TIVO-2410 file (N, C-alpha, C; in nm, 3 decimals):
# residues 96
REC num residu      c1      c2      c3 atome chaine
REC   1      X  20.573   8.327   9.395     N      A
REC   1      X  20.611   8.439   9.478    CA      A
REC   1      X  20.702   8.388   9.590     C      A
REC   2      X  20.808   8.463   9.614     N      A
REC   2      X  20.905   8.431   9.720    CA      A
REC   2      X  20.892   8.537   9.829     C      A
REC   3      X  20.895   8.491   9.953     N      A
REC   3      X  20.896   8.583  10.066    CA      A
REC   3      X  21.033   8.577  10.132     C      A
REC   4      X  21.097   8.690  10.140     N      A
REC   4      X  21.224   8.703  10.210    CA      A
REC   4      X  21.193   8.746  10.352     C      A
REC   5      X  21.248   8.675  10.450     N      A
REC   5      X  21.234   8.713  10.590    CA      A
REC   5      X  21.369   8.764  10.638     C      A
REC   6      X  21.371   8.891  10.679     N      A
REC   6      X  21.494   8.951  10.730    CA      A
REC   6      X  21.469   8.995  10.874     C      A
REC   7      X  21.546   8.940  10.965     N      A
REC   7      X  21.538   8.977  11.105    CA      A
REC   7      X  21.658   9.067  11.134     C      A
REC   8      X  21.629   9.190  11.176     N      A
REC   8      X  21.735   9.290  11.193    CA      A
REC   8      X  21.743   9.336  11.337     C      A
REC   9      X  21.860   9.319  11.397     N      A
REC   9      X  21.888   9.371  11.531    CA      A
REC   9      X  21.955   9.507  11.513     C      A
REC  10      X  21.894   9.608  11.570     N      A
REC  10      X  21.941   9.746  11.556    CA      A
REC  10      X  22.008   9.789  11.686     C      A
REC  11      X  22.110   9.873  11.674     N      A
REC  11      X  22.178   9.924  11.792    CA      A
REC  11      X  22.077   9.998  11.881     C      A
REC  12      X  22.062   9.954  12.006     N      A
REC  12      X  21.966  10.019  12.095    CA      A
REC  12      X  21.989  10.170  12.103     C      A
REC  13      X  21.880  10.243  12.098     N      A
REC  13      X  21.887  10.389  12.102    CA      A
REC  13      X  21.882  10.454  11.965     C      A
REC  14      X  21.897  10.372  11.859     N      A
REC  14      X  21.898  10.427  11.724    CA      A
REC  14      X  21.773  10.390  11.644     C      A
REC  15      X  21.671  10.341  11.713     N      A
REC  15      X  21.550  10.293  11.645    CA      A
REC  15      X  21.482  10.401  11.561     C      A
REC  16      X  21.467  10.520  11.614     N      A
REC  16      X  21.399  10.628  11.539    CA      A
REC  16      X  21.479  10.663  11.414     C      A
REC  17      X  21.610  10.671  11.426     N      A
REC  17      X  21.694  10.701  11.310    CA      A
REC  17      X  21.687  10.588  11.207     C      A
REC  18      X  21.687  10.463  11.256     N      A
REC  18      X  21.675  10.349  11.166    CA      A
REC  18      X  21.543  10.355  11.090     C      A
REC  19      X  21.434  10.382  11.160     N      A
REC  19      X  21.303  10.386  11.095    CA      A
REC  19      X  21.297  10.497  10.989     C      A
REC  20      X  21.359  10.611  11.016     N      A
REC  20      X  21.364  10.719  10.917    CA      A
REC  20      X  21.447  10.677  10.796     C      A
REC  21      X  21.559  10.611  10.820     N      A
REC  21      X  21.644  10.563  10.710    CA      A
REC  21      X  21.573  10.455  10.631     C      A
REC  22      X  21.500  10.369  10.700     N      A
REC  22      X  21.428  10.261  10.634    CA      A
REC  22      X  21.321  10.315  10.541     C      A
REC  23      X  21.255  10.424  10.580     N      A
REC  23      X  21.155  10.485  10.493    CA      A
REC  23      X  21.218  10.532  10.363     C      A
REC  24      X  21.338  10.589  10.370     N      A
REC  24      X  21.410  10.631  10.249    CA      A
REC  24      X  21.456  10.509  10.169     C      A
REC  25      X  21.501  10.406  10.241     N      A
REC  25      X  21.552  10.285  10.175    CA      A
REC  25      X  21.441  10.212  10.099     C      A
REC  26      X  21.318  10.225  10.144     N      A
REC  26      X  21.206  10.161  10.073    CA      A
REC  26      X  21.193  10.215   9.931     C      A
REC  27      X  21.221  10.344   9.913     N      A
REC  27      X  21.215  10.403   9.779    CA      A
REC  27      X  21.320  10.342   9.687     C      A
REC  28      X  21.436  10.310   9.741     N      A
REC  28      X  21.542  10.245   9.665    CA      A
REC  28      X  21.498  10.103   9.629     C      A
REC  29      X  21.449  10.032   9.727     N      A
REC  29      X  21.406   9.893   9.708    CA      A
REC  29      X  21.297   9.882   9.603     C      A
REC  30      X  21.208   9.978   9.600     N      A
REC  30      X  21.095   9.976   9.507    CA      A
REC  30      X  21.139   9.975   9.360     C      A
REC  31      X  21.263  10.014   9.334     N      A
REC  31      X  21.315  10.017   9.198    CA      A
REC  31      X  21.370   9.882   9.151     C      A
REC  32      X  21.382   9.787   9.241     N      A
REC  32      X  21.444   9.658   9.208    CA      A
REC  32      X  21.351   9.572   9.124     C      A
REC  33      X  21.408   9.508   9.023     N      A
REC  33      X  21.334   9.416   8.938    CA      A
REC  33      X  21.284   9.299   9.021     C      A
REC  34      X  21.159   9.263   9.003     N      A
REC  34      X  21.102   9.149   9.072    CA      A
REC  34      X  21.053   9.176   9.212     C      A
REC  35      X  21.069   9.298   9.261     N      A
REC  35      X  21.025   9.333   9.397    CA      A
REC  35      X  20.878   9.372   9.392     C      A
REC  36      X  20.801   9.325   9.492     N      A
REC  36      X  20.657   9.354   9.495    CA      A
REC  36      X  20.609   9.428   9.618     C      A
REC  37      X  20.679   9.417   9.728     N      A
REC  37      X  20.632   9.486   9.847    CA      A
REC  37      X  20.708   9.446   9.972     C      A
REC  38      X  20.683   9.523  10.078     N      A
REC  38      X  20.751   9.498  10.205    CA      A
REC  38      X  20.653   9.524  10.320     C      A
REC  39      X  20.664   9.442  10.422     N      A
REC  39      X  20.594   9.462  10.549    CA      A
REC  39      X  20.701   9.472  10.656     C      A
REC  40      X  20.683   9.565  10.748     N      A
REC  40      X  20.782   9.590  10.852    CA      A
REC  40      X  20.713   9.585  10.988     C      A
REC  41      X  20.774   9.514  11.082     N      A
REC  41      X  20.720   9.508  11.218    CA      A
REC  41      X  20.835   9.527  11.316     C      A
REC  42      X  20.804   9.592  11.427     N      A
REC  42      X  20.903   9.615  11.533    CA      A
REC  42      X  20.873   9.523  11.649     C      A
REC  43      X  20.976   9.469  11.709     N      A
REC  43      X  20.960   9.377  11.821    CA      A
REC  43      X  20.890   9.441  11.940     C      A
REC  44      X  20.804   9.366  12.003     N      A
REC  44      X  20.734   9.412  12.122    CA      A
REC  44      X  20.822   9.389  12.245     C      A
REC  45      X  20.868   9.265  12.263     N      A
REC  45      X  20.954   9.233  12.377    CA      A
REC  45      X  21.094   9.293  12.360     C      A
REC  46      X  21.139   9.301  12.235     N      A
REC  46      X  21.271   9.357  12.206    CA      A
REC  46      X  21.255   9.464  12.098     C      A
REC  47      X  21.231   9.589  12.138     N      A
REC  47      X  21.202   9.694  12.040    CA      A
REC  47      X  21.320   9.735  11.953     C      A
REC  48      X  21.436   9.677  11.974     N      A
REC  48      X  21.550   9.702  11.887    CA      A
REC  48      X  21.559   9.598  11.776     C      A
REC  49      X  21.458   9.512  11.766     N      A
REC  49      X  21.454   9.408  11.663    CA      A
REC  49      X  21.340   9.436  11.566     C      A
REC  50      X  21.370   9.423  11.438     N      A
REC  50      X  21.271   9.446  11.333    CA      A
REC  50      X  21.260   9.324  11.244     C      A
REC  51      X  21.137   9.297  11.202     N      A
REC  51      X  21.109   9.189  11.109    CA      A
REC  51      X  21.064   9.252  10.978     C      A
REC  52      X  21.133   9.218  10.870     N      A
REC  52      X  21.095   9.264  10.737    CA      A
REC  52      X  21.054   9.144  10.655     C      A
REC  53      X  20.939   9.153  10.591     N      A
REC  53      X  20.891   9.051  10.499    CA      A
REC  53      X  20.882   9.116  10.362     C      A
REC  54      X  20.964   9.069  10.270     N      A
REC  54      X  20.971   9.127  10.137    CA      A
REC  54      X  20.924   9.026  10.035     C      A
REC  55      X  20.853   9.071   9.935     N      A
REC  55      X  20.802   8.982   9.830    CA      A
REC  55      X  20.879   9.003   9.701     C      A
REC  56      X  20.923   8.891   9.645     N      A
REC  56      X  21.001   8.890   9.520    CA      A
REC  56      X  20.939   8.790   9.424     C      A
REC  57      X  20.962   8.811   9.294     N      A
REC  57      X  20.919   8.712   9.196    CA      A
REC  57      X  20.996   8.582   9.215     C      A
REC  58      X  21.129   8.593   9.230     N      A
REC  58      X  21.216   8.475   9.244    CA      A
REC  58      X  21.323   8.503   9.349     C      A
REC  59      X  21.385   8.398   9.399     N      A
REC  59      X  21.499   8.413   9.490    CA      A
REC  59      X  21.611   8.489   9.421     C      A
REC  60      X  21.632   8.460   9.293     N      A
REC  60      X  21.740   8.524   9.218    CA      A
REC  60      X  21.716   8.674   9.201     C      A
REC  61      X  21.590   8.717   9.193     N      A
REC  61      X  21.564   8.861   9.186    CA      A
REC  61      X  21.621   8.930   9.310     C      A
REC  62      X  21.617   8.862   9.424     N      A
REC  62      X  21.675   8.919   9.545    CA      A
REC  62      X  21.826   8.896   9.552     C      A
REC  63      X  21.866   8.769   9.542     N      A
REC  63      X  22.006   8.734   9.569    CA      A
REC  63      X  22.104   8.776   9.461     C      A
REC  64      X  22.058   8.785   9.337     N      A
REC  64      X  22.146   8.824   9.227    CA      A
REC  64      X  22.109   8.962   9.176     C      A
REC  65      X  21.985   8.976   9.128     N      A
REC  65      X  21.943   9.101   9.067    CA      A
REC  65      X  21.954   9.221   9.159     C      A
REC  66      X  21.911   9.206   9.283     N      A
REC  66      X  21.917   9.317   9.378    CA      A
REC  66      X  22.050   9.321   9.451     C      A
REC  67      X  22.090   9.210   9.509     N      A
REC  67      X  22.212   9.210   9.591    CA      A
REC  67      X  22.339   9.245   9.515     C      A
REC  68      X  22.341   9.218   9.386     N      A
REC  68      X  22.460   9.249   9.306    CA      A
REC  68      X  22.446   9.380   9.230     C      A
REC  69      X  22.351   9.463   9.272     N      A
REC  69      X  22.327   9.589   9.201    CA      A
REC  69      X  22.367   9.709   9.285     C      A
REC  70      X  22.372   9.823   9.219     N      A
REC  70      X  22.398   9.949   9.288    CA      A
REC  70      X  22.284   9.983   9.384     C      A
REC  71      X  22.164   9.936   9.353     N      A
REC  71      X  22.051   9.960   9.443    CA      A
REC  71      X  22.076   9.901   9.581     C      A
REC  72      X  22.137   9.781   9.586     N      A
REC  72      X  22.167   9.720   9.715    CA      A
REC  72      X  22.269   9.804   9.792     C      A
REC  73      X  22.368   9.856   9.722     N      A
REC  73      X  22.468   9.941   9.788    CA      A
REC  73      X  22.401  10.064   9.848     C      A
REC  74      X  22.306  10.122   9.777     N      A
REC  74      X  22.234  10.239   9.827    CA      A
REC  74      X  22.149  10.201   9.949     C      A
REC  75      X  22.077  10.089   9.938     N      A
REC  75      X  21.992  10.037  10.046    CA      A
REC  75      X  22.074  10.016  10.172     C      A
REC  76      X  22.187   9.946  10.155     N      A
REC  76      X  22.271   9.912  10.270    CA      A
REC  76      X  22.337  10.036  10.330     C      A
REC  77      X  22.372  10.134  10.247     N      A
REC  77      X  22.433  10.256  10.298    CA      A
REC  77      X  22.335  10.333  10.388     C      A
REC  78      X  22.207  10.324  10.356     N      A
REC  78      X  22.106  10.394  10.434    CA      A
REC  78      X  22.079  10.327  10.569     C      A
REC  79      X  22.063  10.194  10.568     N      A
REC  79      X  22.022  10.125  10.691    CA      A
REC  79      X  22.133  10.051  10.764     C      A
REC  80      X  22.239  10.017  10.692     N      A
REC  80      X  22.348   9.938  10.750    CA      A
REC  80      X  22.413   9.998  10.873     C      A
REC  81      X  22.430  10.130  10.881     N      A
REC  81      X  22.496  10.187  10.999    CA      A
REC  81      X  22.424  10.160  11.131     C      A
REC  82      X  22.299  10.119  11.126     N      A
REC  82      X  22.221  10.097  11.247    CA      A
REC  82      X  22.221   9.952  11.294     C      A
REC  83      X  22.279   9.862  11.215     N      A
REC  83      X  22.279   9.721  11.251    CA      A
REC  83      X  22.368   9.694  11.371     C      A
REC  84      X  22.314   9.623  11.470     N      A
REC  84      X  22.394   9.575  11.582    CA      A
REC  84      X  22.469   9.448  11.542     C      A
REC  85      X  22.415   9.377  11.444     N      A
REC  85      X  22.476   9.256  11.387    CA      A
REC  85      X  22.417   9.237  11.249     C      A
REC  86      X  22.476   9.146  11.173     N      A
REC  86      X  22.427   9.120  11.038    CA      A
REC  86      X  22.285   9.064  11.044     C      A
REC  87      X  22.198   9.108  10.952     N      A
REC  87      X  22.062   9.054  10.949    CA      A
REC  87      X  22.060   8.904  10.920     C      A
REC  88      X  21.962   8.836  10.975     N      A
REC  88      X  21.939   8.695  10.945    CA      A
REC  88      X  21.832   8.689  10.836     C      A
REC  89      X  21.869   8.633  10.720     N      A
REC  89      X  21.781   8.634  10.604    CA      A
REC  89      X  21.753   8.492  10.557     C      A
REC  90      X  21.626   8.463  10.530     N      A
REC  90      X  21.584   8.335  10.472    CA      A
REC  90      X  21.476   8.364  10.369     C      A
REC  91      X  21.459   8.269  10.278     N      A
REC  91      X  21.357   8.280  10.174    CA      A
REC  91      X  21.254   8.169  10.190     C      A
REC  92      X  21.130   8.203  10.159     N      A
REC  92      X  21.020   8.107  10.170    CA      A
REC  92      X  20.938   8.112  10.042     C      A
REC  93      X  20.892   7.995   9.999     N      A
REC  93      X  20.804   7.984   9.882    CA      A
REC  93      X  20.662   7.967   9.932     C      A
REC  94      X  20.571   8.044   9.875     N      A
REC  94      X  20.431   8.030   9.912    CA      A
REC  94      X  20.380   7.893   9.869     C      A
REC  95      X  20.288   7.839   9.946     N      A
REC  95      X  20.226   7.713   9.908    CA      A
REC  95      X  20.080   7.741   9.875     C      A
REC  96      X  20.028   7.663   9.784     N      A
REC  96      X  19.889   7.683   9.743    CA      A
REC  96      X  19.794   7.612   9.837     C      A
***
């Protein structure tokens, strides 16, 4: 299992709209091959920052299967307008 960590800085003042768009975007994401789930947290000290933890079967399911698909275009069209800057994304492998 791979965990994708996405740190998203949202334009201040658009948090409620981003959260509504993110709820719709989750339905798009759920259709992606190899996707298992998402956890979302909002910053306490910086409420315009969101942490997303997404679970994938493989890195390639995210970086190739999803990112190179129409689903990614739909996902990004929903949430991208709220980004103050590009998300910082890293992948982590679970350890036993």
